[in-house]
C-alpha distance (Angstrom), angle and dihedral (degrees) to the residues before:
residue distance angle dihedral
M1 . . .
A2 3.78 . .
A3 3.78 113.6 .
R4 3.73 113.9 -113.9
T5 3.74 119.7 -125.1
S6 3.81 129.7 -162.2
P7 3.80 114.7 -93.4
F8 3.78 117.8 -90.5
S9 3.84 95.2 14.2
G10 3.74 122.7 -179.2
F11 3.84 93.7 -101.0
E12 3.86 89.5 56.5
F13 3.73 91.4 55.7
M14 3.86 90.0 46.3
I15 3.77 93.7 52.1
A16 3.87 92.8 44.5
W17 3.84 90.4 49.8
R18 3.80 91.8 49.3
Y19 3.73 90.6 52.0
L20 3.79 91.9 50.6
R21 3.73 90.0 52.8
A22 3.77 93.8 52.8
R23 3.80 115.5 139.7
R24 3.75 121.1 -118.2
A25 3.80 90.1 -109.2
E26 3.78 87.5 63.8
G27 3.75 93.8 61.3
G28 3.77 109.4 -58.4
V29 3.80 92.3 -90.3
S30 3.72 92.5 140.3
V31 3.79 91.0 57.4
M32 3.73 94.1 52.3
T33 3.79 90.4 46.0
W34 3.83 91.0 56.1
I35 3.76 91.5 46.8
S36 3.81 91.5 51.5
L37 3.82 91.4 45.6
I38 3.83 94.3 49.7
G39 3.73 92.0 46.1
I40 3.80 93.7 53.3
M41 3.82 90.8 43.4
L42 3.86 92.3 54.7
A43 3.79 92.7 43.3
V44 3.80 92.7 52.5
F45 3.72 91.0 43.0
A46 3.83 90.8 52.0
L47 3.78 91.5 47.8
I48 3.78 95.0 50.5
A49 3.83 94.0 42.7
T50 3.82 92.3 49.5
M51 3.86 94.0 49.1
A52 3.82 90.6 46.4
V53 3.80 93.3 51.8
R54 3.86 90.3 45.3
A55 3.76 90.0 48.8
G56 3.79 91.1 47.0
F57 3.82 92.2 50.9
R58 3.86 90.8 50.2
A59 3.77 93.4 48.7
E60 3.79 92.1 46.9
F61 3.83 90.5 48.2
V62 3.77 92.8 49.7
S63 3.82 92.1 43.6
T64 3.77 89.6 53.1
I65 3.78 92.3 50.2
L66 3.84 93.4 47.5
G67 3.81 94.3 39.5
A68 3.83 95.9 64.2
N69 3.74 106.6 15.4
A70 3.78 131.1 64.3
H71 3.76 119.3 -100.9
V72 3.75 88.4 -129.9
T73 3.77 133.6 2.5
L74 3.81 122.3 -144.4
Y75 3.80 111.6 -154.9
S76 3.79 137.4 165.2
A77 3.84 127.6 -110.5
G78 3.82 86.2 -145.4
Q79 3.76 139.5 -107.9
I80 3.83 133.0 -123.4
D81 3.87 111.1 -119.8
A82 3.78 127.9 -151.0
D83 3.79 91.1 -84.0
G84 3.80 93.9 53.9
R85 3.78 94.5 -106.2
L86 3.78 123.8 136.8
M87 3.82 110.3 -114.6
R88 3.74 117.2 -165.4
G89 3.76 125.5 -165.8
F90 3.72 135.5 37.2
A91 3.86 131.1 -63.1
D92 3.79 101.9 -177.2
T93 3.79 92.2 62.4
G94 3.79 96.4 154.9
E95 3.78 94.7 55.0
I96 3.79 94.7 46.6
D97 3.80 91.7 43.2
A98 3.80 91.3 56.3
A99 3.84 92.4 43.5
L100 3.89 91.4 52.6
A101 3.82 91.7 46.2
A102 3.84 88.1 54.1
V103 3.82 93.8 56.7
P104 3.83 109.5 106.7
G105 3.79 112.0 -107.6
V106 3.88 95.5 21.5
V107 3.77 110.4 130.5
E108 3.83 99.3 177.4
A109 3.83 137.1 8.3
A110 3.76 114.9 -171.4
P111 3.84 126.4 -177.0
V112 3.77 109.9 -136.5
V113 3.81 137.8 -165.5
R114 3.78 114.8 -159.4
G115 3.81 132.9 -168.2
Q116 3.79 143.3 152.1
V117 3.75 118.8 -110.6
M118 3.74 143.6 166.4
V119 3.82 114.2 -119.8
S120 3.84 111.4 -149.6
D121 3.82 134.1 -173.7
G122 3.78 112.2 175.1
E123 3.80 105.9 -56.6
E124 3.83 94.4 -15.8
N125 3.79 118.3 95.1
S126 3.82 135.8 178.7
G127 3.79 134.0 176.9
A128 3.78 118.3 -122.1
E129 3.75 142.2 171.4
V130 3.73 111.4 -126.4
Y131 3.87 121.7 -146.3
G132 3.80 114.7 -162.4
M133 3.85 108.4 -152.4
R134 3.78 140.0 159.8
E135 3.82 115.0 -99.7
A136 3.79 94.3 -113.1
D137 3.85 91.2 49.9
F138 3.77 91.1 49.4
A139 3.82 91.0 51.1
A140 3.77 91.3 49.3
I141 3.79 94.0 60.0
P142 3.81 105.3 111.8
A143 3.82 96.0 -137.0
M144 3.85 91.1 56.0
H145 3.82 108.6 90.0
E146 3.78 128.7 149.7
G147 3.85 115.8 -120.8
G148 3.68 129.3 23.1
D149 3.80 111.3 60.6
D150 3.83 93.1 -12.5
L151 3.82 119.1 93.1
G152 3.86 126.2 -153.7
Q153 3.77 136.7 16.0
I154 3.73 124.2 -62.8
A155 3.82 88.3 -146.6
D156 3.82 88.3 67.0
F157 3.81 92.5 58.4
G158 3.85 92.7 105.5
K159 3.87 90.5 60.5
G160 3.80 99.7 61.3
V161 3.77 148.6 -30.6
A162 3.79 130.4 -40.4
L163 3.84 114.2 -143.7
G164 3.72 131.8 -162.5
S165 3.82 114.8 -111.7
G166 3.79 91.1 -116.2
I167 3.86 92.8 56.0
A168 3.78 91.7 43.3
R169 3.81 90.4 50.7
E170 3.81 92.3 47.1
L171 3.84 92.1 51.0
G172 3.76 93.9 38.4
V173 3.82 93.9 -125.1
T174 3.75 133.8 134.1
V175 3.85 138.0 179.7
G176 3.78 110.7 -43.9
D177 3.74 97.5 28.4
R178 3.82 122.6 110.7
V179 3.78 126.8 -124.2
R180 3.81 133.3 -176.8
L181 3.75 121.8 -125.6
I182 3.85 114.3 -152.5
S183 3.78 122.5 -163.7
P184 3.82 122.6 -176.8
N185 3.79 90.2 -149.8
G186 3.73 100.5 63.8
V187 3.79 136.7 121.1
R188 3.84 113.2 12.9
N189 3.82 115.7 -144.1
P190 3.80 124.2 178.1
L191 3.79 91.9 -140.7
T192 3.81 102.4 41.0
G193 3.82 100.4 22.6
T194 3.70 121.8 -139.4
S195 3.84 116.7 -11.8
P196 3.83 126.2 -171.5
R197 3.77 117.9 -86.5
V198 3.85 116.8 -133.6
N199 3.82 121.6 -171.7
A200 3.76 130.9 168.5
Y201 3.79 121.1 -138.0
E202 3.77 137.0 179.9
V203 3.78 116.7 -117.3
V204 3.76 102.9 -120.5
Y205 3.82 100.5 165.8
V206 3.80 136.7 24.8
F207 3.80 113.6 -164.9
N208 3.81 134.7 -166.6
T209 3.83 110.9 -159.5
G210 3.82 96.5 179.2
S211 3.81 92.9 -108.2
P212 3.79 117.2 98.7
D213 3.79 91.5 -158.6
I214 3.79 92.1 57.7
D215 3.84 96.6 40.8
R216 3.78 91.3 53.7
T217 3.80 97.3 49.4
R218 3.83 112.1 28.2
A219 3.82 136.2 85.7
Y220 3.72 133.8 166.6
L221 3.79 133.3 -139.5
P222 3.84 131.7 -176.7
L223 3.79 108.2 -91.4
A224 3.82 98.9 -116.4
E225 3.85 90.8 47.8
A226 3.85 91.1 49.4
Q227 3.77 90.9 49.7
A228 3.76 92.1 53.9
F229 3.82 93.9 42.4
F230 3.83 93.3 52.2
N231 3.84 97.6 38.0
A232 3.81 92.4 -112.6
E233 3.82 100.6 126.2
G234 3.85 109.5 169.2
R235 3.80 93.5 5.6
V236 3.76 137.8 88.0
D237 3.81 128.6 -158.6
E238 3.80 98.1 -139.6
F239 3.84 148.4 -18.0
Q240 3.76 119.4 -116.1
V241 3.75 111.6 -150.0
M242 3.81 130.1 -160.8
V243 3.80 119.2 -162.2
E244 3.79 135.5 -168.7
H245 3.82 96.7 -114.6
P246 3.79 110.5 29.1
E247 3.86 91.2 177.5
E248 3.85 86.8 67.6
I249 3.78 95.1 45.4
D250 3.82 93.2 133.7
S251 3.82 90.9 67.0
Y252 3.82 91.3 62.2
G253 3.86 94.4 55.2
P254 3.81 101.5 93.8
A255 3.83 95.4 47.2
L256 3.82 91.9 46.2
M257 3.80 92.6 48.4
A258 3.84 89.6 52.0
A259 3.77 92.6 49.1
G260 3.82 91.5 49.4
G261 3.77 97.1 53.8
P262 3.80 133.2 -123.4
E263 3.85 96.4 -53.3
A264 3.82 93.8 48.3
M265 3.83 120.1 117.3
L266 3.82 129.3 -175.5
W267 3.78 132.5 -134.9
S268 3.90 115.3 -179.5
W269 3.71 132.8 -164.7
K270 3.79 88.4 -107.3
D271 3.81 90.7 57.0
S272 3.84 91.2 54.2
S273 3.80 95.6 43.5
G274 3.76 104.9 19.3
A275 3.82 96.3 106.4
F276 3.80 89.9 52.3
L277 3.82 92.2 48.1
R278 3.76 91.7 49.0
A279 3.84 89.3 50.4
L280 3.78 89.4 52.4
T281 3.79 89.9 50.5
V282 3.78 91.6 52.6
E283 3.85 91.3 47.6
D284 3.79 90.6 49.1
N285 3.81 91.4 53.6
M286 3.79 93.2 45.0
M287 3.81 91.5 46.7
F288 3.82 89.7 51.8
I289 3.82 91.2 51.2
L290 3.77 93.1 48.3
M291 3.82 93.7 48.2
S292 3.82 88.0 46.7
I293 3.79 88.2 60.8
L294 3.82 88.0 53.1
V295 3.91 88.1 54.5
L296 3.81 90.1 48.2
I297 3.82 91.3 51.4
A298 3.82 90.9 48.7
S299 3.87 89.2 48.1
M300 3.84 90.9 54.4
N301 3.86 87.8 68.6
I302 3.76 86.1 71.5
I303 3.78 89.5 64.8
S304 3.75 92.2 54.0
G305 3.80 91.6 49.4
L306 3.85 93.1 47.1
V307 3.79 94.0 45.8
M308 3.70 90.6 54.0
L309 3.81 90.4 44.8
V310 3.79 92.7 51.4
K311 3.80 89.5 48.2
N312 3.80 93.5 50.2
K313 3.83 94.0 44.4
G314 3.79 98.6 48.2
R315 3.78 91.3 115.1
D316 3.84 91.4 49.2
I317 3.83 90.1 48.6
G318 3.87 90.9 53.1
I319 3.83 91.4 49.1
L320 3.82 92.8 47.8
R321 3.86 90.9 49.2
T322 3.81 91.7 50.4
M323 3.84 90.3 48.2
G324 3.80 88.5 58.7
L325 3.84 108.1 -89.7
T326 3.73 111.4 148.2
E327 3.81 124.9 -135.1
G328 3.79 88.8 -104.0
S329 3.75 91.4 54.9
V330 3.80 92.4 51.8
L331 3.75 91.5 46.1
R332 3.80 91.1 51.7
V333 3.75 92.3 48.9
F334 3.79 93.7 57.1
F335 3.75 92.6 35.6
L336 3.91 86.2 59.0
C337 3.80 90.1 50.1
G338 3.79 90.5 59.6
A339 3.83 93.1 36.9
F340 3.83 91.8 54.7
T341 3.79 89.7 54.3
G342 3.85 92.3 46.1
V343 3.78 95.1 48.0
A344 3.81 94.8 44.4
G345 3.84 92.9 47.3
T346 3.82 90.7 46.9
L347 3.77 93.7 50.2
L348 3.75 93.1 48.4
G349 3.76 91.5 46.5
V350 3.78 91.5 50.4
A351 3.81 90.1 50.4
L352 3.82 92.8 48.9
G353 3.79 93.3 43.6
C354 3.81 92.1 49.7
L355 3.83 93.8 47.7
F356 3.87 89.4 48.3
S357 3.77 91.4 51.1
I358 3.77 96.1 45.7
Y359 3.79 92.7 48.4
F360 3.74 96.6 35.0
T361 3.75 96.4 119.1
P362 3.87 97.1 59.1
I363 3.77 89.9 40.7
F364 3.79 91.1 51.7
D365 3.76 91.3 44.5
F366 3.79 89.1 52.8
I367 3.82 91.6 50.1
N368 3.73 90.4 47.9
W369 3.74 91.4 51.0
L370 3.78 91.3 46.4
A371 3.89 90.6 52.2
G372 3.75 91.4 49.3
G373 3.85 94.0 -108.4
G374 3.81 131.9 -70.8
V375 3.82 96.8 88.4
W376 3.79 88.4 127.4
D377 3.80 112.5 35.9
P378 3.81 112.6 -168.4
T379 3.77 93.4 -166.3
V380 3.81 89.9 75.2
R381 3.86 97.0 37.1
P382 3.77 132.7 57.4
I383 3.79 95.4 -119.9
Y384 3.81 138.6 52.6
H385 3.70 102.5 -138.2
L386 3.86 137.0 38.5
S387 3.77 116.8 -140.6
A388 3.81 140.9 170.5
K389 3.81 126.1 -124.9
L390 3.77 116.6 -163.6
Q391 3.77 109.7 -148.6
A392 3.87 124.4 -170.5
G393 3.80 91.0 -136.5
D394 3.81 92.2 57.8
V395 3.80 93.4 47.8
L396 3.88 91.2 47.3
S397 3.81 91.2 48.9
A398 3.78 91.8 51.3
V399 3.85 92.1 47.7
V400 3.79 93.8 48.3
L401 3.79 92.7 45.8
S402 3.77 93.2 48.5
L403 3.77 95.2 46.6
V404 3.84 94.5 45.5
L405 3.79 92.9 50.4
S406 3.78 91.6 45.4
F407 3.75 93.1 50.7
V408 3.80 94.5 43.9
V409 3.88 95.9 50.5
T410 3.85 89.0 47.4
L411 3.80 93.4 61.1
L412 3.86 96.8 69.5
P413 3.87 98.7 58.2
A414 3.82 89.7 35.6
R415 3.79 90.4 54.3
R416 3.83 91.1 47.5
A417 3.84 89.8 53.8
A418 3.86 91.2 48.0
R419 3.79 92.8 52.4
M420 3.89 94.4 48.4
N421 3.74 111.2 124.1
P422 3.86 109.0 -122.9
V423 3.77 91.7 -147.6
E424 3.80 92.1 56.0
A425 3.74 90.3 43.5
L426 3.80 93.3 56.3
R427 3.80 98.1 34.0
Y428 3.83 95.4 102.8
E429 3.84 97.5 29.4
């Protein structure tokens, strides 16, 4: 009876390693091994790189939303005044402001007046949505930061108007220039009705939030000036609230509603962009499935190499079996041959994918320069820049997927080798 050995003994590793190093004259096994290894490496690299770019796009998109917009907006359903007119907004701003600031987890609560205007400079005109805010609230917006792409001083906000970089570029104005804001709902006169209001303001700040849609449509005025401009003295249209954990915005809902009063209603950043985020999640899952198929196809090369190896090593298998190797030992030898290829290809793919993700920005800039620019057009996308975000979960998923597929596809040819009859293998030797 053949002596039993412990699984994956040293001699099994030695035999498997010798077979992997076989010369081309001994059956071309080395060539097939390299083809399998490179295929798995490229497949794992593609999977990690794709998931990193997808994660970077999602993070950049969410950062753009949270950087310039409120995490949640508190607005009023409206009240009927003594004249029977529907009045929207809040009158007791101080009380509501204090109540919102007292809610656990609220970082900032800013009363806001909003209105649509036309911004004009000579013969150039551009539509804009004006946000009236206090200077401290404007400075607290994460996307507002002096230096870099932003022009002007935030401390000068109370002296004029802050324009998005898209509006400023369209009008051809910069800090220090004067623009006119034109509102159709201006001065009310009992004889002539409502006439447009036109005011001139100095541009004191030009901001770049990272979102082309916001930079082309948004402007900011001091709160008191916006209340006078839009005939909203003593009232605000809404409160914009920032919280500590925007991803958990739904948990803040009941407390914010209670602070806002019976007519208060909420609109969170997930409500405005939830459909897009869900679409990104579906695309991420589908992309992972498609790239997993690529890893599977690359793993199938291991079968080709092992089938050829088993065929070329039939005589060796017969000799090993007659020397006392069990079917289990033979199976493990050829399993190790495939496993070596899968592990080496996976590790190289992980290294290549991580390096690509870490140095994605210079690589992308080089490709953009090589293509003459315009590879990423912000006019058709909600963000200016494309980035990659390497996540441990994505790397771990790619490693597990590649190793599992490599090990599974190795079992079939390894089992065939183990079940080979030594008598048949040596019949014609």
